[in-house]
PDB file of N, CA, C and O in Angstrom:
ATOM      1  N   MET A   1     -44.375   9.015 -24.664  1.00  0.00           N
ATOM      2  CA  MET A   1     -43.328   9.367 -25.593  1.00  0.00           C
ATOM      3  C   MET A   1     -42.415  10.449 -25.008  1.00  0.00           C
ATOM      4  O   MET A   1     -41.199  10.393 -25.193  1.00  0.00           O
ATOM      5  N   LEU A   2     -42.981  11.422 -24.312  1.00  0.00           N
ATOM      6  CA  LEU A   2     -42.181  12.494 -23.720  1.00  0.00           C
ATOM      7  C   LEU A   2     -41.209  11.935 -22.690  1.00  0.00           C
ATOM      8  O   LEU A   2     -40.054  12.359 -22.644  1.00  0.00           O
ATOM      9  N   ALA A   3     -41.652  10.996 -21.867  1.00  0.00           N
ATOM     10  CA  ALA A   3     -40.772  10.394 -20.863  1.00  0.00           C
ATOM     11  C   ALA A   3     -39.589   9.707 -21.538  1.00  0.00           C
ATOM     12  O   ALA A   3     -38.463   9.797 -21.049  1.00  0.00           O
ATOM     13  N   TYR A   4     -39.827   9.029 -22.642  1.00  0.00           N
ATOM     14  CA  TYR A   4     -38.755   8.363 -23.374  1.00  0.00           C
ATOM     15  C   TYR A   4     -37.739   9.385 -23.874  1.00  0.00           C
ATOM     16  O   TYR A   4     -36.533   9.162 -23.762  1.00  0.00           O
ATOM     17  N   LEU A   5     -38.208  10.496 -24.422  1.00  0.00           N
ATOM     18  CA  LEU A   5     -37.300  11.513 -24.938  1.00  0.00           C
ATOM     19  C   LEU A   5     -36.465  12.136 -23.831  1.00  0.00           C
ATOM     20  O   LEU A   5     -35.274  12.386 -24.021  1.00  0.00           O
ATOM     21  N   VAL A   6     -37.062  12.384 -22.695  1.00  0.00           N
ATOM     22  CA  VAL A   6     -36.329  12.961 -21.566  1.00  0.00           C
ATOM     23  C   VAL A   6     -35.273  11.982 -21.094  1.00  0.00           C
ATOM     24  O   VAL A   6     -34.127  12.369 -20.868  1.00  0.00           O
ATOM     25  N   THR A   7     -35.640  10.726 -20.943  1.00  0.00           N
ATOM     26  CA  THR A   7     -34.689   9.707 -20.502  1.00  0.00           C
ATOM     27  C   THR A   7     -33.561   9.574 -21.524  1.00  0.00           C
ATOM     28  O   THR A   7     -32.388   9.525 -21.151  1.00  0.00           O
ATOM     29  N   LYS A   8     -33.899   9.517 -22.769  1.00  0.00           N
ATOM     30  CA  LYS A   8     -32.893   9.385 -23.818  1.00  0.00           C
ATOM     31  C   LYS A   8     -31.940  10.579 -23.803  1.00  0.00           C
ATOM     32  O   LYS A   8     -30.730  10.411 -23.952  1.00  0.00           O
ATOM     33  N   GLN A   9     -32.481  11.782 -23.623  1.00  0.00           N
ATOM     34  CA  GLN A   9     -31.654  12.974 -23.582  1.00  0.00           C
ATOM     35  C   GLN A   9     -30.720  12.944 -22.381  1.00  0.00           C
ATOM     36  O   GLN A   9     -29.551  13.302 -22.519  1.00  0.00           O
ATOM     37  N   GLU A  10     -31.182  12.538 -21.226  1.00  0.00           N
ATOM     38  CA  GLU A  10     -30.353  12.477 -20.023  1.00  0.00           C
ATOM     39  C   GLU A  10     -29.202  11.497 -20.194  1.00  0.00           C
ATOM     40  O   GLU A  10     -28.115  11.720 -19.660  1.00  0.00           O
ATOM     41  N   GLU A  11     -29.424  10.429 -20.922  1.00  0.00           N
ATOM     42  CA  GLU A  11     -28.377   9.434 -21.136  1.00  0.00           C
ATOM     43  C   GLU A  11     -27.229   9.975 -21.980  1.00  0.00           C
ATOM     44  O   GLU A  11     -26.094   9.519 -21.843  1.00  0.00           O
ATOM     45  N   THR A  12     -27.505  10.930 -22.838  1.00  0.00           N
ATOM     46  CA  THR A  12     -26.471  11.407 -23.743  1.00  0.00           C
ATOM     47  C   THR A  12     -25.679  12.584 -23.171  1.00  0.00           C
ATOM     48  O   THR A  12     -24.657  12.970 -23.739  1.00  0.00           O
ATOM     49  N   ILE A  13     -26.128  13.150 -22.072  1.00  0.00           N
ATOM     50  CA  ILE A  13     -25.423  14.279 -21.482  1.00  0.00           C
ATOM     51  C   ILE A  13     -24.201  13.757 -20.728  1.00  0.00           C
ATOM     52  O   ILE A  13     -24.323  12.948 -19.808  1.00  0.00           O
ATOM     53  N   MET A  14     -23.051  14.222 -21.123  1.00  0.00           N
ATOM     54  CA  MET A  14     -21.799  13.825 -20.488  1.00  0.00           C
ATOM     55  C   MET A  14     -21.073  15.078 -20.027  1.00  0.00           C
ATOM     56  O   MET A  14     -21.280  16.160 -20.576  1.00  0.00           O
ATOM     57  N   PRO A  15     -20.225  14.932 -19.023  1.00  0.00           N
ATOM     58  CA  PRO A  15     -19.391  16.085 -18.650  1.00  0.00           C
ATOM     59  C   PRO A  15     -18.524  16.469 -19.844  1.00  0.00           C
ATOM     60  O   PRO A  15     -18.155  15.619 -20.654  1.00  0.00           O
ATOM     61  N   GLN A  16     -18.210  17.729 -19.942  1.00  0.00           N
ATOM     62  CA  GLN A  16     -17.367  18.139 -21.054  1.00  0.00           C
ATOM     63  C   GLN A  16     -16.516  19.331 -20.656  1.00  0.00           C
ATOM     64  O   GLN A  16     -17.014  20.355 -20.188  1.00  0.00           O
ATOM     65  N   ALA A  17     -15.233  19.164 -20.854  1.00  0.00           N
ATOM     66  CA  ALA A  17     -14.285  20.248 -20.604  1.00  0.00           C
ATOM     67  C   ALA A  17     -14.404  21.273 -21.725  1.00  0.00           C
ATOM     68  O   ALA A  17     -15.003  21.012 -22.768  1.00  0.00           O
ATOM     69  N   THR A  18     -13.829  22.425 -21.490  1.00  0.00           N
ATOM     70  CA  THR A  18     -13.826  23.458 -22.523  1.00  0.00           C
ATOM     71  C   THR A  18     -12.985  22.996 -23.708  1.00  0.00           C
ATOM     72  O   THR A  18     -12.149  22.101 -23.579  1.00  0.00           O
ATOM     73  N   GLU A  19     -13.213  23.609 -24.849  1.00  0.00           N
ATOM     74  CA  GLU A  19     -12.429  23.282 -26.041  1.00  0.00           C
ATOM     75  C   GLU A  19     -10.944  23.547 -25.805  1.00  0.00           C
ATOM     76  O   GLU A  19     -10.091  22.808 -26.296  1.00  0.00           O
ATOM     77  N   GLU A  20     -10.640  24.602 -25.051  1.00  0.00           N
ATOM     78  CA  GLU A  20      -9.246  24.938 -24.752  1.00  0.00           C
ATOM     79  C   GLU A  20      -8.570  23.805 -23.963  1.00  0.00           C
ATOM     80  O   GLU A  20      -7.446  23.411 -24.273  1.00  0.00           O
ATOM     81  N   LEU A  21      -9.262  23.292 -22.948  1.00  0.00           N
ATOM     82  CA  LEU A  21      -8.685  22.193 -22.160  1.00  0.00           C
ATOM     83  C   LEU A  21      -8.599  20.911 -22.982  1.00  0.00           C
ATOM     84  O   LEU A  21      -7.622  20.171 -22.869  1.00  0.00           O
ATOM     85  N   ARG A  22      -9.595  20.645 -23.794  1.00  0.00           N
ATOM     86  CA  ARG A  22      -9.559  19.443 -24.634  1.00  0.00           C
ATOM     87  C   ARG A  22      -8.440  19.538 -25.665  1.00  0.00           C
ATOM     88  O   ARG A  22      -7.823  18.527 -26.002  1.00  0.00           O
ATOM     89  N   ALA A  23      -8.175  20.726 -26.165  1.00  0.00           N
ATOM     90  CA  ALA A  23      -7.072  20.900 -27.119  1.00  0.00           C
ATOM     91  C   ALA A  23      -5.726  20.644 -26.446  1.00  0.00           C
ATOM     92  O   ALA A  23      -4.810  20.094 -27.058  1.00  0.00           O
ATOM     93  N   GLU A  24      -5.618  21.045 -25.190  1.00  0.00           N
ATOM     94  CA  GLU A  24      -4.353  20.864 -24.462  1.00  0.00           C
ATOM     95  C   GLU A  24      -4.138  19.422 -24.019  1.00  0.00           C
ATOM     96  O   GLU A  24      -3.014  18.922 -24.078  1.00  0.00           O
ATOM     97  N   TRP A  25      -5.195  18.747 -23.577  1.00  0.00           N
ATOM     98  CA  TRP A  25      -5.047  17.430 -22.955  1.00  0.00           C
ATOM     99  C   TRP A  25      -5.601  16.277 -23.786  1.00  0.00           C
ATOM    100  O   TRP A  25      -5.400  15.120 -23.418  1.00  0.00           O
ATOM    101  N   GLY A  26      -6.283  16.548 -24.882  1.00  0.00           N
ATOM    102  CA  GLY A  26      -6.800  15.471 -25.716  1.00  0.00           C
ATOM    103  C   GLY A  26      -8.148  14.968 -25.237  1.00  0.00           C
ATOM    104  O   GLY A  26      -8.841  15.643 -24.476  1.00  0.00           O
ATOM    105  N   ILE A  27      -8.517  13.767 -25.693  1.00  0.00           N
ATOM    106  CA  ILE A  27      -9.821  13.220 -25.329  1.00  0.00           C
ATOM    107  C   ILE A  27      -9.708  12.038 -24.371  1.00  0.00           C
ATOM    108  O   ILE A  27     -10.729  11.485 -23.962  1.00  0.00           O
ATOM    109  N   GLU A  28      -8.527  11.653 -24.018  1.00  0.00           N
ATOM    110  CA  GLU A  28      -8.305  10.568 -23.070  1.00  0.00           C
ATOM    111  C   GLU A  28      -7.667  11.128 -21.801  1.00  0.00           C
ATOM    112  O   GLU A  28      -7.138  12.240 -21.803  1.00  0.00           O
ATOM    113  N   THR A  29      -7.718  10.362 -20.733  1.00  0.00           N
ATOM    114  CA  THR A  29      -7.187  10.818 -19.451  1.00  0.00           C
ATOM    115  C   THR A  29      -5.680  10.633 -19.323  1.00  0.00           C
ATOM    116  O   THR A  29      -5.043  11.287 -18.498  1.00  0.00           O
ATOM    117  N   GLU A  30      -5.111   9.756 -20.127  1.00  0.00           N
ATOM    118  CA  GLU A  30      -3.705   9.365 -19.955  1.00  0.00           C
ATOM    119  C   GLU A  30      -2.721  10.526 -19.882  1.00  0.00           C
ATOM    120  O   GLU A  30      -1.877  10.567 -18.987  1.00  0.00           O
ATOM    121  N   LYS A  31      -2.820  11.455 -20.800  1.00  0.00           N
ATOM    122  CA  LYS A  31      -1.852  12.550 -20.869  1.00  0.00           C
ATOM    123  C   LYS A  31      -1.877  13.389 -19.594  1.00  0.00           C
ATOM    124  O   LYS A  31      -0.825  13.684 -19.027  1.00  0.00           O
ATOM    125  N   ALA A  32      -3.063  13.772 -19.141  1.00  0.00           N
ATOM    126  CA  ALA A  32      -3.191  14.593 -17.931  1.00  0.00           C
ATOM    127  C   ALA A  32      -2.777  13.811 -16.684  1.00  0.00           C
ATOM    128  O   ALA A  32      -2.107  14.355 -15.807  1.00  0.00           O
ATOM    129  N   ILE A  33      -3.170  12.548 -16.602  1.00  0.00           N
ATOM    130  CA  ILE A  33      -2.819  11.725 -15.430  1.00  0.00           C
ATOM    131  C   ILE A  33      -1.314  11.552 -15.351  1.00  0.00           C
ATOM    132  O   ILE A  33      -0.729  11.744 -14.285  1.00  0.00           O
ATOM    133  N   LYS A  34      -0.677  11.193 -16.453  1.00  0.00           N
ATOM    134  CA  LYS A  34       0.777  10.995 -16.441  1.00  0.00           C
ATOM    135  C   LYS A  34       1.507  12.281 -16.095  1.00  0.00           C
ATOM    136  O   LYS A  34       2.491  12.262 -15.356  1.00  0.00           O
ATOM    137  N   PHE A  35       1.025  13.401 -16.629  1.00  0.00           N
ATOM    138  CA  PHE A  35       1.635  14.686 -16.313  1.00  0.00           C
ATOM    139  C   PHE A  35       1.591  14.938 -14.809  1.00  0.00           C
ATOM    140  O   PHE A  35       2.599  15.314 -14.210  1.00  0.00           O
ATOM    141  N   LEU A  36       0.424  14.732 -14.198  1.00  0.00           N
ATOM    142  CA  LEU A  36       0.281  14.976 -12.758  1.00  0.00           C
ATOM    143  C   LEU A  36       1.119  14.003 -11.942  1.00  0.00           C
ATOM    144  O   LEU A  36       1.768  14.408 -10.978  1.00  0.00           O
ATOM    145  N   GLU A  37       1.116  12.738 -12.309  1.00  0.00           N
ATOM    146  CA  GLU A  37       1.919  11.746 -11.582  1.00  0.00           C
ATOM    147  C   GLU A  37       3.409  12.077 -11.688  1.00  0.00           C
ATOM    148  O   GLU A  37       4.140  11.954 -10.706  1.00  0.00           O
ATOM    149  N   ASN A  38       3.858  12.491 -12.858  1.00  0.00           N
ATOM    150  CA  ASN A  38       5.271  12.869 -13.027  1.00  0.00           C
ATOM    151  C   ASN A  38       5.634  14.096 -12.204  1.00  0.00           C
ATOM    152  O   ASN A  38       6.796  14.282 -11.842  1.00  0.00           O
ATOM    153  N   ALA A  39       4.648  14.931 -11.908  1.00  0.00           N
ATOM    154  CA  ALA A  39       4.872  16.120 -11.083  1.00  0.00           C
ATOM    155  C   ALA A  39       4.788  15.798  -9.584  1.00  0.00           C
ATOM    156  O   ALA A  39       4.972  16.680  -8.745  1.00  0.00           O
ATOM    157  N   GLY A  40       4.510  14.533  -9.254  1.00  0.00           N
ATOM    158  CA  GLY A  40       4.481  14.116  -7.862  1.00  0.00           C
ATOM    159  C   GLY A  40       3.104  14.021  -7.234  1.00  0.00           C
ATOM    160  O   GLY A  40       2.993  13.732  -6.042  1.00  0.00           O
ATOM    161  N   PHE A  41       2.056  14.256  -8.005  1.00  0.00           N
ATOM    162  CA  PHE A  41       0.693  14.133  -7.483  1.00  0.00           C
ATOM    163  C   PHE A  41       0.320  12.662  -7.361  1.00  0.00           C
ATOM    164  O   PHE A  41       0.809  11.821  -8.115  1.00  0.00           O
ATOM    165  N   VAL A  42      -0.547  12.365  -6.407  1.00  0.00           N
ATOM    166  CA  VAL A  42      -1.019  10.999  -6.198  1.00  0.00           C
ATOM    167  C   VAL A  42      -2.544  10.995  -6.312  1.00  0.00           C
ATOM    168  O   VAL A  42      -3.224  11.790  -5.663  1.00  0.00           O
ATOM    169  N   LEU A  43      -3.072  10.095  -7.140  1.00  0.00           N
ATOM    170  CA  LEU A  43      -4.513   9.957  -7.286  1.00  0.00           C
ATOM    171  C   LEU A  43      -5.027   9.053  -6.177  1.00  0.00           C
ATOM    172  O   LEU A  43      -4.639   7.889  -6.080  1.00  0.00           O
ATOM    173  N   ARG A  44      -5.902   9.597  -5.344  1.00  0.00           N
ATOM    174  CA  ARG A  44      -6.470   8.858  -4.221  1.00  0.00           C
ATOM    175  C   ARG A  44      -7.632   7.986  -4.684  1.00  0.00           C
ATOM    176  O   ARG A  44      -8.123   8.140  -5.802  1.00  0.00           O
ATOM    177  N   GLN A  45      -8.069   7.073  -3.826  1.00  0.00           N
ATOM    178  CA  GLN A  45      -9.186   6.190  -4.164  1.00  0.00           C
ATOM    179  C   GLN A  45     -10.496   6.951  -4.352  1.00  0.00           C
ATOM    180  O   GLN A  45     -11.400   6.473  -5.037  1.00  0.00           O
ATOM    181  N   ASP A  46     -10.600   8.132  -3.747  1.00  0.00           N
ATOM    182  CA  ASP A  46     -11.816   8.936  -3.901  1.00  0.00           C
ATOM    183  C   ASP A  46     -11.746   9.857  -5.122  1.00  0.00           C
ATOM    184  O   ASP A  46     -12.567  10.764  -5.255  1.00  0.00           O
ATOM    185  N   TRP A  47     -10.774   9.633  -6.014  1.00  0.00           N
ATOM    186  CA  TRP A  47     -10.588  10.348  -7.272  1.00  0.00           C
ATOM    187  C   TRP A  47     -10.133  11.797  -7.078  1.00  0.00           C
ATOM    188  O   TRP A  47     -10.252  12.607  -7.997  1.00  0.00           O
ATOM    189  N   GLN A  48      -9.619  12.127  -5.908  1.00  0.00           N
ATOM    190  CA  GLN A  48      -9.029  13.439  -5.686  1.00  0.00           C
ATOM    191  C   GLN A  48      -7.520  13.320  -5.802  1.00  0.00           C
ATOM    192  O   GLN A  48      -6.949  12.250  -5.596  1.00  0.00           O
ATOM    193  N   TRP A  49      -6.882  14.440  -6.136  1.00  0.00           N
ATOM    194  CA  TRP A  49      -5.440  14.475  -6.294  1.00  0.00           C
ATOM    195  C   TRP A  49      -4.788  15.028  -5.045  1.00  0.00           C
ATOM    196  O   TRP A  49      -5.167  16.086  -4.542  1.00  0.00           O
ATOM    197  N   GLU A  50      -3.804  14.297  -4.552  1.00  0.00           N
ATOM    198  CA  GLU A  50      -3.018  14.765  -3.412  1.00  0.00           C
ATOM    199  C   GLU A  50      -1.738  15.382  -3.963  1.00  0.00           C
ATOM    200  O   GLU A  50      -0.987  14.730  -4.689  1.00  0.00           O
ATOM    201  N   ARG A  51      -1.498  16.640  -3.614  1.00  0.00           N
ATOM    202  CA  ARG A  51      -0.318  17.337  -4.138  1.00  0.00           C
ATOM    203  C   ARG A  51       0.943  16.799  -3.471  1.00  0.00           C
ATOM    204  O   ARG A  51       0.866  16.193  -2.403  1.00  0.00           O
ATOM    205  N   PRO A  52       2.092  17.012  -4.084  1.00  0.00           N
ATOM    206  CA  PRO A  52       3.350  16.588  -3.466  1.00  0.00           C
ATOM    207  C   PRO A  52       3.497  17.201  -2.071  1.00  0.00           C
ATOM    208  O   PRO A  52       3.150  18.362  -1.859  1.00  0.00           O
ATOM    209  N   LYS A  53       4.002  16.427  -1.140  1.00  0.00           N
ATOM    210  CA  LYS A  53       4.108  16.857   0.261  1.00  0.00           C
ATOM    211  C   LYS A  53       5.055  18.039   0.442  1.00  0.00           C
ATOM    212  O   LYS A  53       4.917  18.802   1.399  1.00  0.00           O
ATOM    213  N   ASP A  54       6.013  18.197  -0.467  1.00  0.00           N
ATOM    214  CA  ASP A  54       7.031  19.228  -0.282  1.00  0.00           C
ATOM    215  C   ASP A  54       6.645  20.603  -0.836  1.00  0.00           C
ATOM    216  O   ASP A  54       7.464  21.523  -0.832  1.00  0.00           O
ATOM    217  N   ARG A  55       5.412  20.747  -1.309  1.00  0.00           N
ATOM    218  CA  ARG A  55       5.002  22.068  -1.790  1.00  0.00           C
ATOM    219  C   ARG A  55       3.505  22.285  -1.634  1.00  0.00           C
ATOM    220  O   ARG A  55       2.711  21.345  -1.590  1.00  0.00           O
ATOM    221  N   TYR A  56       3.154  23.558  -1.553  1.00  0.00           N
ATOM    222  CA  TYR A  56       1.759  23.929  -1.344  1.00  0.00           C
ATOM    223  C   TYR A  56       1.100  24.419  -2.628  1.00  0.00           C
ATOM    224  O   TYR A  56      -0.082  24.162  -2.856  1.00  0.00           O
ATOM    225  N   HIS A  57       1.852  25.119  -3.464  1.00  0.00           N
ATOM    226  CA  HIS A  57       1.280  25.736  -4.663  1.00  0.00           C
ATOM    227  C   HIS A  57       1.203  24.759  -5.828  1.00  0.00           C
ATOM    228  O   HIS A  57       2.008  23.835  -5.946  1.00  0.00           O
ATOM    229  N   VAL A  58       0.225  24.986  -6.672  1.00  0.00           N
ATOM    230  CA  VAL A  58       0.020  24.204  -7.884  1.00  0.00           C
ATOM    231  C   VAL A  58       0.294  25.126  -9.065  1.00  0.00           C
ATOM    232  O   VAL A  58      -0.171  26.266  -9.085  1.00  0.00           O
ATOM    233  N   THR A  59       1.042  24.641 -10.042  1.00  0.00           N
ATOM    234  CA  THR A  59       1.325  25.477 -11.216  1.00  0.00           C
ATOM    235  C   THR A  59       0.063  25.623 -12.073  1.00  0.00           C
ATOM    236  O   THR A  59      -0.912  24.894 -11.895  1.00  0.00           O
ATOM    237  N   GLY A  60       0.104  26.564 -12.990  1.00  0.00           N
ATOM    238  CA  GLY A  60      -1.027  26.758 -13.893  1.00  0.00           C
ATOM    239  C   GLY A  60      -1.320  25.522 -14.723  1.00  0.00           C
ATOM    240  O   GLY A  60      -2.481  25.154 -14.906  1.00  0.00           O
ATOM    241  N   LYS A  61      -0.276  24.878 -15.226  1.00  0.00           N
ATOM    242  CA  LYS A  61      -0.475  23.680 -16.053  1.00  0.00           C
ATOM    243  C   LYS A  61      -1.033  22.526 -15.222  1.00  0.00           C
ATOM    244  O   LYS A  61      -1.883  21.774 -15.700  1.00  0.00           O
ATOM    245  N   GLU A  62      -0.567  22.381 -13.992  1.00  0.00           N
ATOM    246  CA  GLU A  62      -1.112  21.348 -13.101  1.00  0.00           C
ATOM    247  C   GLU A  62      -2.591  21.615 -12.823  1.00  0.00           C
ATOM    248  O   GLU A  62      -3.412  20.698 -12.831  1.00  0.00           O
ATOM    249  N   HIS A  63      -2.911  22.867 -12.582  1.00  0.00           N
ATOM    250  CA  HIS A  63      -4.302  23.240 -12.330  1.00  0.00           C
ATOM    251  C   HIS A  63      -5.174  22.914 -13.539  1.00  0.00           C
ATOM    252  O   HIS A  63      -6.276  22.387 -13.385  1.00  0.00           O
ATOM    253  N   ARG A  64      -4.683  23.226 -14.746  1.00  0.00           N
ATOM    254  CA  ARG A  64      -5.452  22.928 -15.958  1.00  0.00           C
ATOM    255  C   ARG A  64      -5.629  21.427 -16.167  1.00  0.00           C
ATOM    256  O   ARG A  64      -6.684  20.990 -16.626  1.00  0.00           O
ATOM    257  N   ALA A  65      -4.616  20.636 -15.836  1.00  0.00           N
ATOM    258  CA  ALA A  65      -4.730  19.179 -15.960  1.00  0.00           C
ATOM    259  C   ALA A  65      -5.797  18.647 -15.005  1.00  0.00           C
ATOM    260  O   ALA A  65      -6.622  17.816 -15.385  1.00  0.00           O
ATOM    261  N   ILE A  66      -5.773  19.128 -13.778  1.00  0.00           N
ATOM    262  CA  ILE A  66      -6.773  18.687 -12.797  1.00  0.00           C
ATOM    263  C   ILE A  66      -8.161  19.141 -13.225  1.00  0.00           C
ATOM    264  O   ILE A  66      -9.110  18.360 -13.168  1.00  0.00           O
ATOM    265  N   TRP A  67      -8.291  20.392 -13.650  1.00  0.00           N
ATOM    266  CA  TRP A  67      -9.597  20.911 -14.048  1.00  0.00           C
ATOM    267  C   TRP A  67     -10.137  20.161 -15.265  1.00  0.00           C
ATOM    268  O   TRP A  67     -11.338  19.908 -15.355  1.00  0.00           O
ATOM    269  N   TYR A  68      -9.260  19.806 -16.196  1.00  0.00           N
ATOM    270  CA  TYR A  68      -9.672  18.991 -17.357  1.00  0.00           C
ATOM    271  C   TYR A  68     -10.264  17.671 -16.874  1.00  0.00           C
ATOM    272  O   TYR A  68     -11.335  17.270 -17.331  1.00  0.00           O
ATOM    273  N   LEU A  69      -9.581  16.993 -15.956  1.00  0.00           N
ATOM    274  CA  LEU A  69     -10.063  15.702 -15.466  1.00  0.00           C
ATOM    275  C   LEU A  69     -11.371  15.845 -14.692  1.00  0.00           C
ATOM    276  O   LEU A  69     -12.222  14.957 -14.741  1.00  0.00           O
ATOM    277  N   VAL A  70     -11.530  16.945 -13.988  1.00  0.00           N
ATOM    278  CA  VAL A  70     -12.782  17.196 -13.263  1.00  0.00           C
ATOM    279  C   VAL A  70     -13.926  17.409 -14.256  1.00  0.00           C
ATOM    280  O   VAL A  70     -14.978  16.780 -14.140  1.00  0.00           O
ATOM    281  N   GLU A  71     -13.721  18.288 -15.218  1.00  0.00           N
ATOM    282  CA  GLU A  71     -14.794  18.634 -16.153  1.00  0.00           C
ATOM    283  C   GLU A  71     -15.111  17.516 -17.148  1.00  0.00           C
ATOM    284  O   GLU A  71     -16.280  17.246 -17.425  1.00  0.00           O
ATOM    285  N   GLU A  72     -14.097  16.880 -17.673  1.00  0.00           N
ATOM    286  CA  GLU A  72     -14.304  15.895 -18.742  1.00  0.00           C
ATOM    287  C   GLU A  72     -14.646  14.508 -18.208  1.00  0.00           C
ATOM    288  O   GLU A  72     -15.409  13.776 -18.838  1.00  0.00           O
ATOM    289  N   TRP A  73     -14.092  14.140 -17.054  1.00  0.00           N
ATOM    290  CA  TRP A  73     -14.221  12.765 -16.582  1.00  0.00           C
ATOM    291  C   TRP A  73     -14.744  12.639 -15.158  1.00  0.00           C
ATOM    292  O   TRP A  73     -14.764  11.533 -14.619  1.00  0.00           O
ATOM    293  N   ASP A  74     -15.166  13.724 -14.532  1.00  0.00           N
ATOM    294  CA  ASP A  74     -15.741  13.697 -13.179  1.00  0.00           C
ATOM    295  C   ASP A  74     -14.763  13.261 -12.094  1.00  0.00           C
ATOM    296  O   ASP A  74     -15.180  12.699 -11.082  1.00  0.00           O
ATOM    297  N   PHE A  75     -13.476  13.510 -12.287  1.00  0.00           N
ATOM    298  CA  PHE A  75     -12.520  13.271 -11.212  1.00  0.00           C
ATOM    299  C   PHE A  75     -12.789  14.284 -10.111  1.00  0.00           C
ATOM    300  O   PHE A  75     -13.491  15.272 -10.326  1.00  0.00           O
ATOM    301  N   GLY A  76     -12.224  14.036  -8.918  1.00  0.00           N
ATOM    302  CA  GLY A  76     -12.293  15.021  -7.855  1.00  0.00           C
ATOM    303  C   GLY A  76     -11.222  16.083  -8.098  1.00  0.00           C
ATOM    304  O   GLY A  76     -10.446  15.989  -9.049  1.00  0.00           O
ATOM    305  N   GLY A  77     -11.190  17.067  -7.249  1.00  0.00           N
ATOM    306  CA  GLY A  77     -10.207  18.126  -7.382  1.00  0.00           C
ATOM    307  C   GLY A  77      -8.953  17.816  -6.578  1.00  0.00           C
ATOM    308  O   GLY A  77      -8.469  16.684  -6.576  1.00  0.00           O
ATOM    309  N   ILE A  78      -8.437  18.821  -5.902  1.00  0.00           N
ATOM    310  CA  ILE A  78      -7.239  18.661  -5.075  1.00  0.00           C
ATOM    311  C   ILE A  78      -7.676  18.333  -3.655  1.00  0.00           C
ATOM    312  O   ILE A  78      -8.516  19.024  -3.079  1.00  0.00           O
ATOM    313  N   TYR A  79      -7.109  17.293  -3.108  1.00  0.00           N
ATOM    314  CA  TYR A  79      -7.423  16.875  -1.736  1.00  0.00           C
ATOM    315  C   TYR A  79      -6.878  17.889  -0.754  1.00  0.00           C
ATOM    316  O   TYR A  79      -5.717  18.289  -0.844  1.00  0.00           O
ATOM    317  N   GLU A  80      -7.702  18.300   0.171  1.00  0.00           N
ATOM    318  CA  GLU A  80      -7.301  19.212   1.240  1.00  0.00           C
ATOM    319  C   GLU A  80      -7.497  18.511   2.572  1.00  0.00           C
ATOM    320  O   GLU A  80      -8.578  17.998   2.858  1.00  0.00           O
ATOM    321  N   GLU A  81      -6.457  18.490   3.379  1.00  0.00           N
ATOM    322  CA  GLU A  81      -6.553  17.849   4.695  1.00  0.00           C
ATOM    323  C   GLU A  81      -7.251  18.756   5.675  1.00  0.00           C
ATOM    324  O   GLU A  81      -7.426  18.390   6.837  1.00  0.00           O
TER     325      GLU A  81
END
């Protein structure tokens, strides 16, 4: 019985962003993904974000969008060459 409870508990554990990030970006990925794509970011096949080639810095809002996707949906972070 204990093994069943442990297995059942492990199945229900999901990544979860902070309430602040969830309030800003919602419960779906669309809003954060579209925001990043509109800012020139490219989502790679390895689920990391490649920043626009013409700049090095990431704005606070871009950082929060990426961090939301990392925490809530297990996306990768920012790709570094």
